[in-house]
N, C-alpha and C positions, 0 to 999 in steps of 0.2 A: 133454893138449893143451888150451890155452885156447879158449874159445868164440870163434867168428868174430864180429868186430864187425859191427854192422849200420848201414850208412850210408844216409842219406836225402839226395838231391841235388836241388836246384831249379835250373832253367835258364830265365832270362828272355832270350829272343832278341829284343831290342828293335831298332828301326831307328836309334837313336842310340847305345845302349850294349848290349853283351851281358854279362849278369851270371850268375855261377855261385855257388851256396852249398852247402857240404858240411856236413852235421850228422850226429851219431851218435845213434841211438836208445838211450837209457839209462834203464832203470826206467820205461818208459812215457812218457818225456819226450824232448826234443831238446836236445843240447848242441852249441854252435857249435864247428866245427873249422877251417873255412877259407873264404875267399871270393876271387873273382877277377872282374875286369871289363876289358873291352876295347872300344875305340871301334869301332862297327859300320861295316862297309863292305859293299857289295853290295845296298844298298837305293836305290830311286828313288821319291820321293813316297809313302813308306809301303808300298811293295810290293817284293818280292824281284826284283832284276834280275840277280843273279849268285849261283847256289847255292853254287859253290865258295868264294866270298868269305865267305858266311854260315857255311860249315863251318869256315873258318879262324878267324872270330870266336869260334865255339864252342870250337874246339880251344885257342886261347890263353887264353880265360877259364877253361876247365876246368883247364888246366895250372897257371895261377896259383893256383887254389883248391887243387889237389892238392899243390903245393909248400908251401903254408902248412899244410895239414892233415897232410902227410907220409903220404898214402895215395893209392891209385889206385882210381878209380871206373869202373864199367862201364855204369850205367844212370841215367837222369835223368827227372824229371817236368818237362815243358816247358810254358810258358805260350803262349797264342795270343790275339791280339786284332786290332784294326784294322777296316778297312771291310768285310772279308769276313764279319764276325760279325753274326748276327741272332738274334732269339728269337721263339718262338711257344708258345702253350698248346694242349694236346691232351687228349683224353679217351679212356679205355679202358673197355670194359664186359665183364663176365664173368657170364653167366647160368648159375647152378648147376642150375636145374631144380627142385630141392627144397632146403629149408633144411639147412645144415650149417655146421660151424665153419670159419672162414677160417684157413689156415695160411700160412707164409712162401712156399711155392710158389705159392699163389694170388696173393699180393701181387706176386711177380715176374712172373707171367703177365699180370696186368691192366695192369701198368706197361709190359710189352712190347707189349701191344695198343695202348696209348696212343702208343707210340713208332713204331708202324708207319704212318707218314704218307708221302704222296707228296711228294717234294721236287723243286724245279726242277733243271735240269741243273747239274752241278758243285757241288751242295750235299751236305753230309753232316751227320749228327748228331754234335756234339762232346760234348754232355752231356745226360743225362736226369735231371731233378730233380723228384721228386714234390712236389706241393703239398698235396693232401689226398685222403682216400678217402671214398666214399659207400657206406653199408651199408643196403640196402633203403630208399633215399631219405633217410637221415639223413646230412647232409653235415658237413664240417669235422672229420672223424675222422683223427687223425694216426697212430694205431697200431691197426688193426682186428684184429690177430692174436688168435684165440680167440673172436671174436664170431661169432654165428650169423647167416646170411643166405642168401637165395636169389638176390639180385642184388647184384653187387659192382662198383663203379666206381672209377676213379682219374683225378684231374686231374694233369697233369704239365707242367712247363715244359721245352721243348726249346731248347737252344742249338745253333744250326747255324753251319757255317763253310764256306768255299770248300774243296772237296775238293782242288783243285789246289794252293792255298797250303799246306794242311795237309801234302800230300804232299811239297812242296818243303822244308818245315821238317824233316819226318821224314827225308828223304833226306840233308839237310845234317847232321843229328845222327848218322846212320849213317855218313856219310862221315868224320866226326870220330872214328870207331871207338867209338861209344857206342850203347846201346839206348835208345829212347824208351819208357819204361815206361808213360807216360800223358801226355796233353795235355789241358789244361783252360783255360777262359776266365779270363783274368788277374784281373779284379775278384773272381771267386769265390775265387781263391787269396788275394788281398789281404784278403778278408773273413775267412778263417780266422785271419789273423794280427792284424787290426786291429779286429775287432768281437767282442762277446760274444754268447752265446746270447740274453741278455735284450734286447740291442739289435736283433738280428734278429727276435726275437719281436714287439717293439713296432713295428717298421718302420724300416728304415735303408737308405740308398743308398750304394754305394761308387762313387766317381768316380775312375778311374785316368787321369791326364792324361799321355799319352806325347808323343813328339816330333811325330808326324804325325796322331794320332787320340786321342780320349778314349773309353774304354770304361766302360760303366755297368752295374751289377748292382743290382737292387732286391729287398729282402727284406721280408716281412711274415709273421707267424705262424711265423717261423724257416724259411720256405720261399722259394725263389727265385721271384719273381712277374714279373720283367721283366729283359731283357738287351738291350742295343743298343750301337752304336758311332756316334760323331759324328766327322765328318771334319775336326776342328779340334784341333790339338795345340800344344805349345810352339813348334815350328818356325814356325807361322803368326805368332806374336807377334814372332819375330825378323824374319821377312820383312816384316811391316808396318813395323817400325822402319827396316829397310834401304831400303824404298821411299820412305817419307815424309821420311826424313832424307837421302836420296840418298847412302847410305854402303854399304860392302861388308857382306856377310853376317857376316864375322868380326868387324868393328867393331861391328855391330849387336848381335851376341851378347854382346860384352864390355860394351856399354852397358846391355843388359838385366840382366846379372848384377850390375853394380856400382851402377847407378842406377835400375833398374827397379822399378816398383810398379804394381799394378793398380787403385789407388783414389786419386783426387785427395783431398788432405787428410791422407793418412798420411805424406807426405813434404814437405820444404821446397821448394815450387815455384819460389821465386825464385833458387835456386842456378843459377849459370851453368856449363855443361859444354862442354868443347871436343870437337867432333865431327870426326874425321879426314875429309878430303876424299876422294872416290872418284876413281879413275883420274887421279891426279896433281893434282887440284884442291886449293886451299888449305883448311886447316882453318878451321872457323868455330865461333862460340859460340852455344849455344841454352840456353834455360831448361829446368830439369828437368821443369817441368810439361808441356812438349811431349811428352817421352818418356812420362810417366805417362798423358797424355790418349790417346795412341795405344794403349798397352797396355790401358787401361780399356775402350776401345771394343771391342777384340777379346774381352776377358774377359766383357763384357756379352753379346756375341753367343753365346759358347760356352754360358753358363748359361741364356740364353733358349731356345736350341735344346734343351738338356737338359730344361728345364721343360716345353716343348711335348711332348716324348716321355713325360715322367712323367705329364702330363695325359692323353695318349692311352691310357696303360696304366691309367688310373683310380687312380693313386697320388698325385695332387696333394692335399696336405693330410693324407696318411696316413703320412708319414715322421716319426713322433713323435720318433725319436732323431736326426733330421736326416740329414746326409750326411757321409761320411768321404772326404777327398781324399788320393789317393796318386799316385805317379809324380813324375818330375822337374818337371813343370809346376806341381805343387802348391807348390813351394818359392818361387814368385814372391810377394813381400809383397803383401798386399791381396786375394789370391785367396779366402781364407776370407770376407772381408767382402763381396765381390761375390757369392759363392755364397749367403750368408745373405740378401742383399738381393733377388737375383733368384729364388731358390727358396723364399723365405719360410719358412726352417727353420734350426735350428742347424747349424753346420758345424765340423769340426775336422780336423786332419791325422791320417792313420793312420800310426802308427809301428811298426816291427818289434820289439816288446818281449816276444814270447811264447816266445823261445828262450833257454835258459840260457847265461850267459857271453857275451851279445851285446856286441860292441865298441861303445864310445861313439861312435867316429867313423863308424859305420854307422847311427846312430840318425837316419835320414832317410827321408822318404816314398818316395824313389826306390829304396830297398831293401826296401820292404814286400812287393811282389809276389813277388820271388824267395824271401823268407822264407816266405811263404804256400805257395809251390810246394814248398819243402822240408818244410813241415809236412804237406802233402797226401801227399808221398812217405812220410813217417814213418807216417802213419795207414794207408797201404796195406800197409806192411811189418808193422805190428802185427796186421793182420787176416788176413795170409796163413797164420797157423797154423790158421785155420778152413777151411771148404770153399771152394775157389777159385771165384771168380765170373768171368764174362767181363769184360774191361776196362771196357766202357761201363756195365754194370750195377753195377760196383763203385761208380760215382758215386752210386748210389741211397742208399748207407748212409754216404757221406762228406760229406754236406752240412752 
């Protein structure tokens, strides 16, 4: 009998689109097998308003991917983001009493100690990400196994989430007759797919611009050093256009997609564009620069808020590799230029190019997160041959 094939599945439960990616683990790598996406319903201002509708989104996206891949899947790794996400740094201490060699059990224990923090009501730890270890006062040690010490410490970054929102997503996945094998912060998934170890070592930021929020993960020394969410996303750009141009949301979205740009000077501002009138009003003509001016103001605000948070975390000027933009909002022309200007560092789009046989039509930043989720699922499966760890502690070795 042939060996059972091993499938790794990523699920991006977004407030605009729900995306599913099916890959197969082959010889330690991932092969593309199928994808599906479905316009999301059941969300209101970036928060779940109808769990059953979310489950239907998931069911349709997964079924589309299964039909293309000609397989049936049972478990997924889901991404989590939005305003319910926050990050914090914690420290764990393990006093041995007398010098002895550090083993992997000691490393797990001291990280557990660091993760045992008191959280506010409705908060949960989504991920535990070690930053460095301290051995008898010697800091910045990445792998202390085998070293001798009497005092052992660990610094970790904790990504926390709303327990209620996490539960709603998990219930929606289960309602779609799937198991949620793991859930992770979406920019961390995007980092798997769109950045190298060298970039994370030197310092890089992943900025995932979704429909209702923008999620950020910061790396230095290959460790996660900061995570946060900003309540500004692509939908805010559309709302701005609809408000200032007194047009419908649908017309504003079309104008943004066809004529939008986040930076004056990158487009011909003297072009006249016909804007449909709202609620039976007559159409009128405006210059393209008016559209660009509105979008640029919102883009500036977004990256100014992000820079303030980066500064608060002590990373201003430390992102040597710059920032990587992912998500549907990253597709707006001029966003990279605004990011470079406001954050004072290089910027580029993060594209999903780390999976074999990836289709050209999906080579877009909006597919990067779900590709990273599938890669995370693949790494989990490759490690299951060893001693099984608890789900949250599995994140310690998959950074």
